[in-house]
Every structure is written in structure tokens, then in C-alpha cells.
Phi, psi and omega in degrees: 000137172264126181269155174288318180226129170247126179252121182261106180113117180262040179275206184304312181282319185298323180293322177297314183298317180297318181293311185290316182291330179280357174298330174276109188294346178276349179264119177271123189236137172233133177251121183248119182239133182290330184260194181288152172280153170232102188258157179304136181084354180226035181280124181300151183299323182289336175283322180290335189303136176293333168273136187287061180297332181297336180292349180259001183264110184295342180291347182261010187230156171294141185279137168062021177286135180223159180212152171268136177279334183203164176302131180087350179278149177285152175297143178229152179308135180227098186289132174229134189295141175224070186196155179301133186096345177054224183301331181293342180271349185225357189275186181276000171074012174301137181233079183247140179277330190102199183233159183305324182295336177303312187279333172296322178290329173300314180298318179298332180278358178100015182277359180089203186281097175231047177290165178302319180295332179284318185278336185304315178297330179285323173301315181291333175293327179284314196277146163234085187280116184292345182258005176245155178236123173076012181255317185220139178219040181284187185276355192245097182296145177222140179215180181220157174275121180300150179306324183299339181260001177291145168299158185300322183293332179289319176298322177292323177297321179299317179292322177295322177296320176302317180294336178272006177089017181243099187285167173284136180244123184296318184219097186293339178281323178274339180232075190281068178243189177279136178159182181260144185204159170283131189288123171288132184225156180277073178228138172244105191061246180244031182235131177301142174255125179243160176294329177296317179289325183285322189249342180244061178290172178300324180293319178294317181295338181279354180296131183291343181265008179241127174240138179242124184238094180276177176053038183223113182263122174285124181261334184197143169275136176268119185257140170232097187067234180265010183245152174264124179268338181169198183223154166262140183214162178229132177280165181298335179276005178094353180291132176263140182222163172237141179231142183244148179202151177285327178223139180239129179244116179270120181227051186262005174096174186296339178262311190270341173297309176296328179298317179295317178299314182298316180295340182264006178088020179245108183161198180296117188302317184297317180293319180295318180298320179300327180271001180079021180263121178300136183274123175263314178221122179278102180233098185299338185278350182295122180089349178270180176064024180293125175234157177200168177265120172279139180215166180212167186227145159257132175259132182246136168264138188242138176283159177299144181089351181233024182253169172293151182303139187301327183266005179265112186265041180276140180261282179281126185249312185212166180215168179218128174246137180214168182244135180286332184062024172284135185303133178083004180247145185286160174292156178071027186272351179251148187214143172222153182208153185245127175259119188283329175218145189259351183207153173283347178287172187298334182278355185310315180286351180289345184229167172213164177234139171241112183264152178229137183215156169262114190259002172222060182291153176257344182295147180232140176240209184203159168239124181228158173272140169257348181203151174282349182289121181295348178277351182261125180292153179287165172272132183232130175221115180283339178054043178305144176066015179283338174271132186297343179282343190278317183302316180300317183287324177297320179293320178298320178298314181295321180292327176297314178298315179300319179301315180294320180292330180275350177305130185306322182289334178277316185299335179283352184263359176217167182280303181204159178238132179245136171281121182278147174291166183290092179202166180292117188298323181300325181288333180288335183254353186224139176224151178281160169061215183298322179300323179293320179293320178294319178297317180300316180295315181293319181295318179297318179294316182294325181297333180265007181282161174302155188310304183300320179293316181299317182293325178292315181299310186281333174300321178283319182297320180275353182057038184242003181073210184295153177299142179286322182219135167199163184303120178082009182194197183134191182210164175282137177252122182282153178303319181297326179291321177297313182293329180283352183264001184278154173211167186277140169284174179270048187235051180288131181219170164091355189280353170228056194300143176278136179179181182288155182298333181276001175270115184297340181266353180282142181247322179235157177269186185283003169251014173073012180273136181292129178301130178088357178238139188274336186221028183241132182232156168233128179223102173180191184295343181295339182275351180296119180290334178221137182294145178284153176277054186190157169304144197272358184295307182294316174300328178290322174299316177301313182301319180293324176296318177298313182297316181299318180295316182291318182290318180298320183296329185257326190243351175284143177292138178279000000 
């Protein structure tokens, strides 16, 4: 069968595209996902969990993917989702829209009309915000942790932020300014909300014009001149298949969308030729313009009575947006966030994390192929801090967090704060199987130890040396130490950037069609010309709603 639309990737964007395009019963749609399906009534417990336990399940990720955080840095594991729902099935569930200047910069980059007033109706089309009345009734629930359930140190941080000129904001999505706020998250009561659950309901899956093909990795687009005739793919059992479609939409994310294009001969001609890949479309921008949010963590040990409630499995609790005021940089470029529990195990509430990030970085990296073999992962380098504007702002963000933690009213609400080394924080607090149970027991015992013993244990366990802050003590943290503690968030964007045809780095136009190809589209975070000042899940849902409307209006059969 030849389909009208083939969507490659059942992640955040792909599920939206499959749902919206199949609303027209005359359009035959197939959704191809490399990982497992997650269907209604059969959602695994770790995906449903309000604590992001699914982020610890290796079955939901591409194997052995690694990335460099900066030039000269060694490659480190970089998890990317390989499961229906993509990042929405494994992420920390932050549900932030960003700020108006994000979308103005998209327009400045040649993406067309993406003003705040333009995108706002699409955000509201996505959202079903449980804390708003009469504003949004979309398929994607969002909620917040009430102040009454915040740990004591978070309430103290809010007051310290007020004293620093950063007021409390009731709804950071409707009032996108600088201030402290309760974090909006993709949770419905105590259940994770995924794009698969929101957009691929049982009713949607029952449509006769929609087919869902999981456990099938697309290895190459088959090109005939400037058109895609179909794809080559391999099933998990090793079976190779071919699929045909009139239009192909690549929605494989900021890393794998450019990878698929490059393997298919769409990208920088010289690099492709060197790898022996025939060039179909010479597009120098494929895989370039890679952006991500660099972040770092302070880990806090908490005394009894000042922790998050033991039965509350909330991860992200509160956030802080601020402006660096560095010349030439947008407002709202600094970000901090509070993690209320660090593990789903019993010791989880004994600790907390306060993260710091640069949310409007200027540095750009790349995704490149090292081999034409689809079994070989791409080379990834985020090149953090390569733009001279970024190190100063990253340090300002970290110093703002440090200032709040050192505030006397805040410091009395926790035992000590440790600066964590640059690594995935979830992995430092969680291990699978027996090792995880042993870690949980040891962490719980150590958390209740006397101060000097506790600081020694955790200083060694975190490989961070002496505690940065504790009652009656602490140490100076050097700028170099802060910069060496950053690592990449799971927010890769920009590698198939949207822009005008005369821009050599642009990959798609403002209708999401690949420049130089007649029936090929890319719809996911990779088309963002500039990263949003927010976690990218909610902006990607918005983007997919825009894309579905534009593509359906022009290319769906009437």
C-alpha cells in the first residue's frame, strides 16, 4: 500500500502529526516508530509514574549513544528516547512555553510568522491546564505542585527570591516574566502525561486510515530525483522492509532527524561524498546549528520535617527565571529549578536538587556521520561555551542559585549543599536491581548520620569534595569549577533549522518542507532555528500542531 503520509518517529511531534493528519479520513497515514509502542490500557508503570522512573529504563533508549559537551571533552553517554511518545515518555515532565522573544527570534531567522500572539492559540490548543479555568481544554493535561506541598527550603527560596527582586508568578506560562513559580508539569493527578497518551487514544488508533508500525527503524529514505519514493527499514527481528508514501515527514528528533537525512544523501555534499553516500540534495545546514541547554546541580541533604512528603512522587517542584542583562542577550535567559525528590526509592525525599541552566545559549554544535552504516551512531558535539557570551551568563546563573542557597533563611532549611560534577544527576542517585537497593539503604543511613560524618560520606560519594554550603561553614566555589560541572539537557534542537531558501544553513521552509525536495518534511525540535528559553517538550507540541495544520491544508486530499 502507498500511504499519503508516512511519519518517521513516534515521539512528541510524530504522535501529534499522526493524530491530526489522520483526522481527514481520505488521508492514509502510517506512523513508523523504532522503539516499542505504548498503547492505551497497557502503559508500563514506570512510564505512568509521577517520578520519572522511565528515564532509568535502558529499554526506552537508543543504545550506546554518546555526545561531547564541549570541544576537547570526552564523549559521555547521552540518552535519547526510543519509544512511543519519545521524550515525553521519559523526561522530567516540565511544561514550559518559553518567552515571547524566543518566537520573535524564530521569525528573525526566517521561519515566518511565529510571534507570541501567533503561537499562543496553539499552546492553548495543546494544553488542558488543571489550574486554569476557561482558557485551555486541549488533550495534554498540565498541573503544578501547590505551595503547601513544597519542602521548607523551597518556600524559603521563594522569599529570598522576592528579596532579590524576583517576585512570585502565579502562572509562568501565561505571565512569562522573571520570577519564582510553581513548576508546570505534564501530570494528571499522579500520572505522567505523554504525547502518545494525549494524541494516540484508543479512538484515534481505531481509525481505518491510520496504521502504527512500532519496532521498525528507518535506515534510509529512497530518493528519485528531488522526491522521496519511500523508505528502507529494519524490524527488531532483523527483517528488512520497504514502505512507500506520497509524502514523508521525518519526526525523529534533534539527533536522529538529521542523521536520517544525512544517510539518505541530504546534507553537506563534501562530507557525504567522503563517506561514499550519493548526494541527493546538497544542504550544508543538515546537522549544523545544534543547540541545547547546559545545566549543573547542587545536591542538598534535608533534615526530617523539612522534606517533601514521603508519598508525594513529584520531581520538578518550582522554578526561577531571571535575566543576565548581558548586552545582546535576551531577557529571561537564566533559569533555576528545584527537584523535590531525587529517587523513587524510600531515600528519595532525604535529598533535593537545585539545578541551574543557561536557557538562551548562543553556542552551536553539530551532528555528523562517522559512517554510512545505520548501525553506527552519529558524532555529536554540543560545543558548550564556545560562544564568548555564554560562560559569563552560565556563571551568573550559577551564582544566583548559590546566592539563594546561602541566604540565611534558606540555609537553615537544609543540612548542606554539594556542587555535583558534570554528570547525569539521576544516575548519581539511582541504580538498577540489587545495586539500586543497596544504594538506597546506604543513602538513607548516611542521610541520618551526624554532620561531619554525613559531609564526608557525601563529599566522596558525589566526588565533589567539601560541601559548598552548610550551617557555620562552606567553601568558595571558583568560576572554573562551576563551568566544569555543566552537562547537556535532553533538549537538542536546530539541526534541521527552519529558514529562507537563500540561507545556506536553513533546511526546511516555513511549511516544514525540506529545501530542494518536493515531498519531504521535517517536523520536530530539530527545525527550531533558535532554542526556546524553556524545556522543549511543550514548544515541540505547539510546533507540531502548527505543522499539522499547514501541511493538512495544502497536501491532504479533500
